[in-house]
Structure formats: C-alpha cells, structure tokens
C-alpha positions as CSV (number, residue, x, y, z in Angstrom):
1,M,121.0,90.7,100.9
2,K,117.2,90.9,100.6
3,K,117.7,94.4,101.6
4,V,119.8,95.4,99.3
5,L,117.8,94.0,96.9
6,I,114.7,95.8,98.0
7,L,117.2,99.2,98.1
8,C,117.7,98.2,94.5
9,V,114.3,97.6,93.4
10,T,113.3,101.4,95.3
11,M,115.9,103.2,93.6
12,A,115.1,102.3,90.6
13,L,111.4,102.5,90.6
14,V,112.3,106.6,91.9
15,T,114.6,106.3,89.4
16,S,112.3,105.7,86.4
17,L,109.7,108.1,88.0
18,A,112.8,110.9,88.4
19,T,113.7,110.0,84.2
20,L,110.3,110.9,83.1
21,V,109.8,114.0,85.0
22,I,113.3,115.2,84.1
23,A,112.6,115.0,80.6
24,Q,109.5,117.6,80.8
25,N,111.9,119.8,83.4
26,Q,114.9,119.0,85.8
27,G,113.1,117.1,87.9
28,P,110.4,116.4,90.2
29,D,110.4,119.3,93.2
30,E,110.7,116.6,95.9
31,V,112.1,112.8,96.0
32,T,111.8,111.1,98.9
33,F,113.5,107.8,100.1
34,T,112.7,105.5,102.9
35,P,115.0,103.9,104.5
36,K,114.8,102.0,108.1
37,M,116.1,105.2,110.1
38,G,112.9,107.0,108.6
39,T,111.3,108.5,106.0
40,V,114.1,111.7,104.4
41,T,112.6,114.1,102.2
42,F,114.6,115.6,99.3
43,N,114.1,118.9,98.2
44,H,115.5,118.6,94.6
45,A,113.9,121.8,93.3
46,A,115.6,123.6,96.0
47,H,119.1,121.8,95.0
48,Q,118.9,122.8,91.6
49,G,121.3,125.6,90.3
50,L,123.7,125.7,93.2
51,T,125.3,123.3,91.2
52,D,125.7,121.1,88.1
53,C,123.8,118.0,87.8
54,A,126.7,115.8,87.4
55,T,127.7,116.5,91.0
56,C,124.9,114.3,92.5
57,H,124.6,112.3,89.2
58,H,127.8,112.0,88.9
59,T,128.0,110.3,85.1
60,G,125.4,113.6,84.1
61,E,123.0,110.7,83.2
62,F,119.7,109.8,85.4
63,A,119.9,106.3,85.4
64,Q,120.2,104.3,88.8
65,C,123.5,103.0,90.2
66,S,123.0,99.9,89.3
67,S,122.5,100.6,86.1
68,C,126.8,100.7,85.4
69,H,127.7,99.1,89.0
70,G,125.4,96.3,88.9
71,V,123.9,94.8,91.9
72,T,126.8,93.5,92.8
73,D,129.4,94.3,95.4
74,D,131.0,97.5,93.7
75,A,128.4,99.7,93.9
76,P,128.5,101.9,96.7
77,K,125.9,101.3,99.1
78,A,123.4,104.1,98.4
79,K,123.2,105.7,101.9
80,D,127.3,105.9,102.2
81,A,126.8,107.4,98.3
82,F,123.7,109.8,100.0
83,H,124.9,110.7,103.7
84,T,128.6,111.2,101.9
85,L,127.7,113.8,98.8
86,C,124.6,115.3,101.4
87,K,126.4,115.6,104.3
88,D,130.0,117.3,103.0
89,C,128.0,119.5,100.9
90,H,126.7,120.4,103.9
91,K,129.3,121.2,105.9
92,E,131.1,122.8,103.3
93,S,128.4,125.6,102.7
94,A,127.1,125.6,106.8
95,K,123.8,125.1,105.8
96,G,121.4,122.2,105.7
97,P,121.3,119.1,108.1
98,T,124.1,117.0,108.9
99,K,122.6,115.0,111.9
100,C,120.9,112.1,111.4
101,K,117.0,112.8,112.8
102,E,117.3,116.4,111.0
103,C,117.3,114.4,107.7
104,H,115.4,110.8,108.6
105,V,111.5,111.7,110.0
106,K,110.0,108.5,111.6
C-alpha cells in the first residue's frame, strides 16, 4: 500500500510538472520514472508526432491516472499500463526496447 501511495505521489508530481510544460509546448522533452527496477528515461520529444496524444494519454487530457480512477484498486497499475502500451507499440513497429534492461537503468 505504501508503494502505491509513493507511486501516486510521484506520478502526481511528474504530471503536474508535465502539465505546466505542456501548456507552453507539447510536453517535456524527457520524462523520468524511478521504479525499483531502475530509472526509466522516456524520450517524450522523440515520440511526439508518431501518433496522437490520446494514444498514450487515453483521455486526451494530461492528467494523472488517479484523477479519474481514484487511488483505489480500479486504476491499472502504472507498471502494467506502461509495459502494455510501450512494449506492444515497440513490438508492433519493430522499433524501440522490449526487454527490461533496455529501459530500466540501475
């Protein structure tokens, strides 16, 4: 439960910062996540224009997941959401990392 709370707070902070930047352009150039497995640096700038924003930000809004799902068990785990979205797209396009250590850096 503590891990979920820490993840939610971290995501809220990242989302808040990203929302401020998005108002000026199309978001931050990079977004960094720090799960236990190792730091993941997502090159947001490189992904812009490959698809529409709603593909990743499924509501079309740039809000944190818990703003709609709440902090209960009805929200998908961030790990599952990111892994499904990122890995599926990378496999489909035959571009980008699909293995753990290709994204997670200790």
